[in-house]
C-alpha positions in Angstrom: 5.7 20.4 -9.8 8.9 20.6 -7.5 11.4 18.0 -7.5 13.6 17.3 -4.2 15.2 14.9 -6.6 17.9 13.0 -4.6 16.0 14.6 -1.3 13.3 12.2 0.2 10.6 13.7 2.4 7.7 10.9 3.1 4.9 12.9 4.1 1.4 11.2 5.7 0.0 13.1 2.4 2.5 10.7 0.9 1.7 7.3 2.8 -1.8 7.8 2.6 -1.6 7.8 -1.6 0.5 4.7 -1.2 -2.4 3.3 1.5 -5.1 4.2 -0.9 -3.2 2.7 -3.9 -1.7 -0.4 -2.5 -6.2 -1.1 -1.3 -6.8 -1.2 -4.6 -3.9 -3.7 -5.6 -3.0 -1.8 -8.6 0.4 -1.1 -9.9 2.1 2.0 -9.8 2.1 1.7 -13.7 -1.7 1.0 -14.0 -2.4 3.7 -11.7 0.0 6.2 -14.1 -2.3 4.9 -17.2 -5.6 5.3 -14.8 -4.7 9.1 -14.3 -3.2 9.8 -17.7 0.2 11.3 -16.7 3.9 9.6 -16.8 4.4 6.5 -15.1 7.4 8.6 -12.9 5.2 11.4 -11.2 2.8 8.1 -8.9 6.2 7.3 -7.8 7.4 10.7 -7.1 4.6 11.5 -5.3 4.9 8.0 -2.8 8.8 8.3 -2.4 8.6 11.6 -1.7 10.4 12.9 -4.4 8.2 15.8 -5.6 5.3 18.0 -4.2 1.6 16.8 -3.4 -0.3 19.0 -5.3 -4.1 19.4 -4.6 -4.8 18.9 -8.1 -2.4 15.7 -8.3 -4.9 14.4 -5.2 -8.1 15.2 -6.6 -7.0 13.1 -9.8 -5.4 10.3 -8.3 -8.7 10.1 -5.9 -11.0 10.5 -8.9 -9.4 7.6 -10.7 -9.0 5.3 -8.1 -12.6 5.9 -6.9 -12.0 7.2 -3.8 -13.5 10.6 -1.7 -11.6 13.5 -0.3 -12.4 11.7 3.5 -11.0 8.6 2.4 -7.7 10.4 1.7 -8.2 13.2 4.8 -8.9 9.5 7.0 -5.4 8.1 6.3 -3.4 11.6 6.7 -5.1 12.1 9.8 -4.1 8.5 10.5 -0.4 8.7 9.4 0.0 12.0 11.0 -0.6 10.8 14.4 1.9 7.1 14.1 
């Protein structure tokens, strides 16, 4: 995982992750617990301070019971804004 530190670069992918989490009404801490990752990782991914990897997306979708199609739909929607 590459950290950008103070550089924030929200992407359609980071916005989609946040929207999916919020649809499940889950806190960042709860997502981290479900994914068995550090509590900072979901935050860093959502706010654009870390690069989102395919491995992270798969783990996130599995933990929150979403499909890749759900994620891709939101990424497309966010990219169109």
